[in-house]
DOKOL-234512 format. One line per 8 residues: number of its first residue (from 1); their letters; for each residue x, y, z of C-alpha. Coordinates in steps of 0.001 Angstrom, whole numbers, plus 524288, in hexadecimal, padded with zeros to 5 digits. Each point is the difference from the previous one (the first is absolute). Layout:
<mimars>
NUM	a	X,Y,Z  ...
</mimars>
This chain:
<mimars>
1	msmlpnpl	1334C,D1EEC,38990  7F89B,80CA2,801D5  80022,80227,80EAE  7F725,80AB8,804CB  8071C,808A6,809D9  7F9D6,8006C,80D5D  80692,80673,80BA6  7F699,7F93A,80954
9	lpeqlpka	80398,7F25B,7FB48  8099C,7F8C5,808E3  80D3C,7FE4D,7F9A8  7FEFA,7F150,8009C  7F3BD,7F7D6,801A2  80057,7F1CE,80458  80351,7F68F,7F51F  7F397,7FBD9,7F91A
17	qfravipc	7FCB9,7F244,7FBBA  7F360,80392,7F8FB  8000A,80AEB,7F617  7F2EB,805B5,7FBFD  7FF32,802D1,7F172  7F532,80942,7FB8E  7FEE1,801FE,7F14A  7F8D7,80C47,7FBBA
25	gfgvdlfp	7F9A1,7FD2E,7F2F3  7F98F,8091A,7F649  7F1F4,7FC63,8036E  7FB04,7FC9E,7F26E  7F252,7FCE6,804E1  7FF16,80C98,807E9  7FED1,808E9,7F43B  7FB8E,80AF6,80003
33	lvepaadl	803B4,801B9,80E5D  80E2C,7FCC0,7FD00  80810,805EB,7F52E  80EC6,8002E,7FE69  808A7,80BEE,7FF99  80245,80626,7F2AA  80ECC,80164,80145  802F7,7F365,7F89C
41	tsdeedak	805DE,7FF29,7F26E  7F66B,7FDFB,7F4E3  8045B,7F1DA,7FE7D  7FDCC,7FD3F,80E87  7F2B7,806A2,7FF7A  7FBDE,7F854,7F3EF  803EA,7F35A,806D3  7F5D4,80270,80A91
49	paglrshg	7F28E,7F9C0,7FF46  7F66C,80956,7F98A  7F886,8021E,80C98  80C34,804AE,806FD  80529,80A55,7F6C3  80118,80D7A,805CE  7F787,8073F,7F5FD  80A9C,80A3C,7FE71
57	rghgqska	7FF3F,8053E,80DD4  80BC5,80357,80856  7FC5C,7F84A,80C13  7FB9D,7F26F,8037A  7FA13,7F7EF,80AD3  80585,7F3E6,8067C  7F7A8,7F49C,80498  80828,7FED2,80C5F
65	llpvagkk	7FCE6,80E22,80372  7F154,7FFCD,7FDFE  7F90F,80469,80C70  7F926,7F584,807D9  7F7E8,805AA,80B15  8096F,80B2F,80223  80CCB,7F883,7FE69  807AF,7FBD0,7F426
73	midwvler	7FD68,7F243,7FB41  80E09,7FB83,80221  7FFD5,804E2,80E19  7F610,7F5A7,803DE  80943,7F56A,7FB01  80C14,80608,80640  7F918,80097,80D20  7FC07,7F1B3,7FF38
81	veeagvfd	80E09,7FC2B,7FD06  80564,80824,80B37  7F5D2,7FABD,8097A  804AD,7F243,7FC93  80DA5,803A9,80492  80665,800B6,7F298  808AC,80BF9,7FF41  80741,7FDA7,7F32E
89	ilvlapts	7F74A,80497,7F4E6  802E5,80136,7F183  7F6BB,8082D,7F7B9  8011D,7FE1E,7F14B  7FAC6,80AA4,7F712  800C8,80236,7F149  8074C,80BD2,7FAE1  7F386,80757,7FC7B
97	ilkpvahh	7FAE1,80027,80E02  80CCC,7FFA7,8078B  8005D,80E64,803B2  7F284,8010C,80658  801FF,7F31B,80732  80D4E,80494,80508  7FA1F,80CF0,8044F  7F53D,7F92A,8078D
105	lrarrsap	80937,7F669,806B8  8088D,80B4B,8047F  7F41D,80757,80521  7FB23,7F3BA,806C5  80CBD,7FE6C,80762  7FF79,80DB6,80552  7F1A5,7FEF1,803DD  7FB8A,7FA86,80D32
113	stsntssp	7FD8B,7F16F,7FF75  7F1D4,7FBC0,7FEE2  80319,7F191,80183  7FB8A,7F87F,80C02  80D6F,7F9EF,80197  80AA2,8052B,808FC  80A71,7FA0A,7F749  80C58,80716,7FBE3
121	sakvelee	7FF43,807EE,7F394  8000D,7F7A4,7F3DB  80ACA,80125,7F60B  7F943,802D0,7F31F  807F7,7FF56,7F389  7FAB3,804AA,7F306  80505,7F9F3,7F37C  7FD21,8047E,7F232
129	ipeeiaak	7FAF0,7F55E,7F6E1  80335,801BB,7F195  7F3A1,8039C,7F8C6  800D2,7F470,7F6BC  800A7,7F685,80B91  7F51D,80677,807C8  7F6F6,7FFCF,7F432  8000A,7F10F,7FFDE
137	nvvrvlmw	7FBEB,7F9A6,80CDD  8042C,7FDA6,80E07  806F7,7F33C,7FC8F  8091E,8075D,7F6E9  801EF,80A73,80A4F  803D7,7F5AB,80A0D  80934,7F96F,7F650  80681,80D24,7FDD2
145	aaekrlit	800D4,802EA,80E9F  805C9,7F291,802D9  80A26,8018F,7F549  803B5,80D47,805AE  80113,7F97D,80D6B  7F62B,8097B,805A1  7FA07,7F410,806A1  808FF,7F62A,806A8
153	tdfilapc	7F7DB,7FAB7,80B5C  7F272,7FA93,8024D  7F6DE,80A9F,7FB4E  7F1ED,804A1,8009A  7F9DA,8041A,7F33A  7F4FB,80986,80307  7F859,807E4,7F5E9  7FEF3,80E93,8027B
161	dlllspan	7F12A,7FF62,7FEA2  7FC88,7F58F,80A1A  7F761,8037D,80B82  7FE51,7F691,80B56  7F55D,804A2,8093C  7FE09,7F5D8,80ACD  7F2A1,7FE6F,80629  8065C,80161,80D66
169	vhnptisl	80A93,80A4D,7FECD  80581,7FD7D,80D97  8002D,7F12D,7FEF5  80010,7FC10,7F19E  7FE8D,7F1AC,7FC80  809C1,80196,7F4D6  80B3F,80996,7FF0E  80C7D,8014D,7F849
177	aslldrhr	8076F,7FC5E,80C5A  7F896,7F32C,8011D  802B4,7FD1E,7F1AC  80E85,80204,80274  7FF4C,7F6A1,80B7B  7F943,7F5F5,7F782  80A27,80184,7F54F  80B77,7FE75,8094C
185	sddnlltt	7FAB3,7F4ED,80839  7FC2D,7F7E3,7F429  80C97,8035F,7F8A6  7F7E6,8030E,7F404  804EF,802FA,7F281  7F44B,808F5,7FE4E  7F4DC,80488,808C1  7F4D6,80759,7F9BD
193	lfseraag	7F370,80695,8045C  7F331,7FE3E,7F8B7  7F31F,80680,8036E  7F204,7FB6B,7FEAE  7F7BF,8070D,7F60A  7F602,80909,8063F  7F2CF,7F971,801BA  7F555,8068B,7F819
201	nvaearkd	809BF,806FC,7F736  80537,7F44D,7F894  7F996,803A2,7F31E  804EB,80DFE,80094  80D9D,7FBB8,80413  800FB,7F66E,7F4B5  7FA3D,80966,7F616  80930,80B6A,80247
209	gppeilti	80A64,7FA20,808C1  80AD6,7F5FD,7FE8F  7FE1B,7F3BD,7F7CC  7FA3C,7F3C9,805FB  80AD8,7F84C,8069B  80007,7F16F,802C3  8075E,7FD4F,80C92  8036E,7F209,803CB
217	ydrktstl	804E8,7FD75,80DBE  80021,7F5CB,80AC0  7F7B9,8044B,80B99  806BC,7F713,809CE  80DB4,80528,7FDCD  7FC91,80D3A,7F9B2  808D0,7FC21,7F4B1  7FE26,807C5,7F392
225	ldvremdd	7FF62,7F655,7F4B5  7FCE2,80866,7F437  7FB0A,80D63,7FBC7  7FAE0,80247,7F250  7F66C,808C8,7F8FA  7F3A7,7F8E2,7FC23  802B0,803C0,7F1E4  80B1A,7F60D,8005F
233	ydddeisl	7F628,7F4E6,80134  7F553,7FAB1,7F74D  7F25F,803FD,8044C  7FC03,7F23A,803B7  80CC3,7F9B9,80414  80A76,80221,80A50  80A6D,7F57A,80061  8080A,7FC85,80C01
241	rtsllakf	80CA8,7F852,7FF9B  80048,7F2D6,8069D  80CA8,803F4,806B9  7F8B4,80B24,8069A  7F4B8,7F73F,80434  8097E,7F5A4,80509  805AE,809AA,809B3  7F3F8,8088A,80245
249	psptltts	7F434,7F71E,7FDC9  7F5B3,80A31,803BE  8040B,80D14,7FA14  7F701,80BBA,8008D  7FCD5,806BC,7F318  7F9B8,80D6D,800EE  7FDCA,80C83,7F873  7FB7C,80761,80C1D
257	llptqlyi	80DB0,804DD,8036E  807BD,80B99,7FB0E  80EC5,801BD,8010F  8034F,80BF3,80811  80D6F,8000B,7F96E  8064E,7FF57,80D77  80AD6,7F5C9,7FFCE  80A78,7FC48,809CB
265	csslllpi	80B29,7F9AF,7F8AB  80BD7,7F832,80423  80D2E,804BB,7FB2F  800B0,7F2C7,7F92B  7F717,8062B,7F5D0  80A98,809B1,7FC00  8088D,7F673,7F848  7F3B5,7FBCE,7F8BE
273	ltspnysr	7FD54,80E26,7FC25  80DF4,801C8,7FB2F  8021A,7F2AE,7F9AA  80279,800C0,7F144  7F9D7,7F283,7FED4  7F2BA,8056C,803DE  80155,80DC0,7FABB  7F7AB,7FD71,7F407
281	rlrhmedf	7F53E,7F971,807E0  7FF95,80AF4,80A13  7FFC9,80A95,7F5A9  7F368,7FA5C,7FA7E  7F91D,8002A,80D2C  7F633,80B0A,8006C  7FEF4,8018E,80EBB  80495,7FABA,80D0A
289	ptlagwls	7F45B,7F6C9,8020B  8049D,7F8F7,7F3BB  80D71,7FEBC,80625  7FA07,7FB75,80CD5  7F82A,7F5A2,7F8D1  80C2A,7FB2C,7F905  807BF,7FF54,80CAD  7F4FF,7F8D8,806E9
297	rlswrhkg	7FF82,7F5D8,7F52B  80EB3,7FE2C,800AA  7FF64,7FDF4,80EA8  7F709,7F40C,7FF1E  80544,7FA16,7F37C  80B75,7F6C0,80233  807B7,80545,7F46D  7FC64,80DBB,803EA
305	rdqlgals	80684,7FE39,80D33  80C69,7FBC9,7F919  7FF4C,80C25,7F77F  7FE48,808D8,80BCA  80B40,7F943,806CC  808F1,801AB,7F455  7FCB7,80E6A,7FEB2  80194,80291,80E6B
313	slkssstr	80D75,7F9D1,7FFD7  80456,80C2A,7F8A6  7FE76,80732,80CE1  80C73,7FEDD,807E1  7FECF,7F7F6,80C4F  80721,80A66,807B5  7F5B3,80A27,7FC9E  7F52C,7F6D2,8040F
321	edalamgr	806B1,7FC4B,80CAA  8026F,80E31,80378  7F1A9,80307,7FDF1  7FB6A,7F467,807EA  809CB,80328,80A96  7F83B,80C73,80211  7F515,7F6FE,8048A  7F76B,80567,7F511
329	sttqrpag	7FF30,80C5B,8081B  7FD49,80D78,7FAC7  804D9,80878,80B0E  80776,7F7A5,8099A  80C4D,806B6,804DB  80BFA,7F980,805CE  7FEC6,7FD78,80E8F  805A4,80A59,808EF
337	iarkdlgi	7FF93,80B0C,7F62C  7F8B8,80C1B,80469  7F982,8088A,7F5C1  7FBB1,80CC1,8061F  7FC9C,80591,7F2C7  7F596,7F56A,7FEC6  7FB1E,80157,80DDF  806ED,7F38E,80458
345	vapgtgge	808BB,7FFBB,80BED  80776,7F522,80694  7F858,7F86F,80A67  8020D,804BC,80DC1  802D3,80E09,7FC43  7F207,8048E,801D9  7F5DB,803CC,7F61A  800BD,7F34C,7F876
353	msipqtga	7F8E3,80041,7F32B  8000F,7F575,7F5C9  7FB7F,7FF5F,7F20B  7F1F7,7FAFE,7FF3D  7FF63,7F156,7FE19  7F9AE,7FE49,7F2CC  7FFE6,7F5A0,7F5BC  80C03,80613,7F9F2
361	ntpalvsr	8091F,800BB,80BA1  7FC4B,7F559,809A5  809F3,7F522,801F9  7FFBE,7F52C,7F5EE  7F5CF,7F578,8020F  80209,7F16E,7FE8A  7FBFD,7FC2F,7F24C  7F308,7F907,7FF18
369	aswrpdlg	8060E,7F80B,7F515  80725,7F82D,80A71  7F38E,7FB68,80695  7F3EC,802C8,7F7DA  7F802,7F373,7FF77  7FA5D,80368,7F2AE  80D54,7FDFE,7F9A3  8000F,7F1C6,8040D
377	adagagee	8094F,7F7C1,7F7FF  80376,80BC0,7F7A1  80704,806AE,80B52  80CAF,7F93A,7FCD8  7FE80,802A6,7F196  7FD89,80E39,802DA  80C93,80110,807CC  80765,7F8CD,7F554
385	waaglggr	7FAE8,809D6,7F612  8030F,80B66,808EA  80DAB,7FACA,8026D  80222,80028,7F166  7FD02,80E85,7FF58  80DE3,80357,80373  806C7,7F462,7FA26  803FB,7FAB1,80D4F
393	ktsaasar	7FAB3,7FE81,80DBA  803DF,80AD7,8091F  7F6D8,80011,80BAC  7F23C,7FBD6,80364  7FB33,80DFD,7FE9E  806AF,801B8,7F2D9  7FAB0,7F311,7FB2C  7F223,80445,802E7
401	agaggcki	800FA,80D40,7F950  7F519,800FA,7F610  7FB4E,7F227,80308  7F276,804F2,803A5  7FD34,80264,7F1A8  7F575,809D3,7FC72  7F57F,80327,80A0A  7F359,807A3,7FF2A
409	viwkqadg	7F97B,80810,80A9E  7F1F6,80439,7FDA8  7FAB3,80D08,804C3  7F1A9,7FCF2,80257  7F4D1,8099F,7FFBF  7FED6,7FED2,80EC0  80E34,8047C,80144  7FCAD,80D54,7FA69
417	faargnsv	802B5,806C9,7F31F  80B35,7FC3F,7F704  80072,8056A,7F236  80831,8077D,7F653  7FDA6,80D69,7FA76  8050C,7FC75,7F27D  7F361,803D6,7F90C  7F6E9,80B96,8014E
425	ggfveinr	7F5D1,7F79A,806C9  80A45,7FA2F,80900  8053C,80D89,80322  7F26F,80450,80471  7FE69,7F3D0,80867  80D0B,80133,80708  7FCDC,80E35,802F5  7F39B,7FBD4,806E7
433	aalkllpp	806CD,7F4EE,80726  80B1F,808DF,8045C  7F682,808BA,8075E  7FEE5,7F56E,80A6D  80EA2,800CB,80278  80061,80EA9,8024D  7FFBE,80525,80DF4  7F31F,80666,803BB
441	sppptstp	7FFDE,80E73,7FCF6  7F81D,809F6,807D1  7F490,8062F,7F8C9  80246,80DC0,7FAED  7FCE2,80AD5,8097E  7F7E6,80729,7F5FF  7FAAA,7FD6E,7F27B  7F74C,80841,7F73C
449	sgvflspd	7F18C,7FEFC,8028E  7F895,7F4A5,7FA20  80C00,7F7AC,7FD40  7FDE2,7F14F,80100  80BAB,7F6B1,800EF  7FD5D,7F181,801E5  8081A,7F919,80A76  80642,7F75B,7F587
457	shlhpsvy	805E6,80BC8,7F8FF  80DDC,80505,80213  80429,80DF2,7FD22  80D6D,805FE,80142  7FF60,80A92,80A9F  802AF,80A93,7F5DB  7F325,7FCEA,7F924  7F6C4,80414,80AEB
465	snmgekvg	802F3,80E75,7FE77  7FE82,7FEF2,7F131  7F1FC,7FB15,7FFAC  7F3F9,807D0,7FCB1  7F2B8,7FF16,8065E  7F72B,7F42C,7FE54  80AC6,7F718,7FAFF  7FCE9,7F191,8015E
473	mkrcivgr	809B6,7F4A4,7FFCE  7FD61,7F181,80190  80AC7,7F59A,7FFE2  809F1,80996,7FA7F  80EB0,801ED,801B2  804A2,80DD9,7FD33  80E3A,80446,7FF37  80711,80C19,80490
481	ntivgkgs	7FD20,80DC3,7FB3F  7F39F,7FBED,7F8EA  7F52B,80A14,7FE92  7F1A1,7FBF4,7FFA0  7F5FE,80A51,7FC1A  7F2FD,801D2,806B7  7F4FA,7F6AA,7FCFF  808DB,7F593,7FA15
489	kltncvim	7FCE8,7F1B3,802BE  80A72,7F55F,7FFA6  7FD06,7F184,80194  8097D,7F4A4,7FFFF  80B56,8080C,7FA8D  80EBF,80084,8017B  804ED,80DE4,7FE3D  80EA8,80269,7FFDC
497	dsvvigen	80769,80C99,8033A  7FDD3,80E06,7FB95  7F310,7FD5C,7F92E  7F669,80B1C,7FDD2  7F1B9,7FC01,7FFE5  7F652,80AC8,7FC90  7F279,802B9,80524  7F49B,7F68E,7FEB7
505	vkldncvv	808AD,7F56C,7FA39  7FB9A,7F1CD,800F0  80A4C,7F529,8002B  7FC1E,7F1C5,80167  809EB,7F4DE,80060  80AF7,8080E,7FA05  80ECA,80030,80189  80618,80D79,7FE61
513	sngvqird	80EAC,8025A,7FEA2  80843,80B77,804AD  7FDB0,80D9F,7FAC9  7F2CF,7FD55,7F9A9  7F5DF,80AD0,7FEB5  7F19F,7FC56,7FF5F  7F7E1,80BF3,7FD46  7F273,803B2,804AA
521	raalkdce	7F446,7F730,7FDFA  807B4,7F4E4,7F9D3  7FA87,7F268,80275  8093A,7F45E,7FEBD  7FD61,7F1A3,802A9  809C1,7F499,7FF4A  80AB2,808B6,7FA6A  80EDA,7FEF2,8012E
529	igrdvivd	806C9,80D23,7FE9F  80E9C,801D6,7FDA3  8087E,80B15,804D7  7FD04,80E3A,7FCDC  7F38E,7FD40,7F865  7F623,80B23,7FF6A  7F1CD,7FB9E,7FFA6  7F793,80ABA,7FA3B
537	fdsqlkge	7F3BF,80632,805A2  7F38C,7F7D3,7FF6F  80716,7F3DF,7FAD6  7F814,7F368,800B1  80935,7F444,7FF56  7FEC7,7F190,80331  80A50,7F552,7FF5C  80A5A,808CB,7F9DD
545	qlvvevd	80ED9,8001F,80108  804F3,80DFA,7FF3C  80E33,803F8,7FD8F  8071F,80C0E,7FB37  8060E,7FE25,7F2A2  809AA,809BD,7FA59  80396,7FFA6,7F198
</mimars>
């Protein structure tokens, strides 16, 4: 385990029940904004997808470290996890991007916290994923992590590119903490978050975004029944099993939902990931939604329940009982123990301060499986199945573990913005959405004459002194140390760090990476520009991808 040294981190944090797992992938669909480092062997480089080869350069870019409204993409996810009261975090990064990710995590620990939570510092561990494993998919990465025993408890799988921007920041209708509560109280095997597709942008999202997904779920119980790509079905026929309809007679079928790739998983999933009996099946799964669909089908099929029970019996009952004895708590400490290093003192000594009560560390709730009316006659069968998970009955709490099956929570449009930055278009959208989460910044005391900046633009403070006269920006995000020459007009652009834009340049709907130079009088529309590109004087470009290639 690669533990990042941190003198400010308490020597011992409270024992965690949930572990947050954040895989940092290559970002295949973010080319040319993302490119790997060029310090790989020739065989490793040739194994990369063509769009991710380093073009002979000595540096690379990591998806997790792309700037989103002035902060790194992964920081938005880390803050959400910490705000939910989860302080045990595992970051997984491939060899080719390990060094820059490690450098950023160290710098983040030494920087002042920007999170809204007053929680103790999180313990962040960074683990190197072998390149051949990381190049496959997140299911293979999880199988590898489970085999290495990097995950031993209930865990949260969160992508490094997810942005959740609630409509009401101070009182969100959905939060990671509430999802954790739902997972614990229902004793779910899996709890997942889906988001509604943006109204008015459906055609664009389906053209350039993720494939069309058919999601089948039961509205009454929020039970996830199946997830499949529409390509798996005939154009004019979708078949449903009678066993599904017997238990859920009115399922909802929709293609209006997108998986956010945020999953809360029971530790009972770990023996499934490590079972040799299912190794071949899991290795052929292309992504986690495929795994979630398979698990959801197992949970409502009678034979599937037996299969889950048999696999889960591989997990020792003592391990399960120890975990449940913690009350499914993330940060609960033994009674009577004072922890001054965490700001906690014994009651009655003055200055009491407790850890915030969040979905991760509140006392365990009574399982809804013991009283939910929707289970009806199946309640007993569910407990019988759950009791078989460990091969024997231990306690009521143990018997219910995982009995909630797979549940779905839907982030609606009214709840705010929820999307991933795993494509160039998605990266632009999460930048715009992130602006609403930033604290208000005072306007600059002085700017050159004739400069126009729309209220929906965000500039790093270092940019104001580097602008020429009569610069205009509308709906733009501009990174640190960027220079904008006089008379230049930027509309609907995302500009990263250390970019030099000449005089009388026109940029419309462009994404510009670090270190780019755009010389005088160039006019670019709908362009995506990789690192260190030089755009020549008077260039007229539309819809181009520009990268530096070195022979």
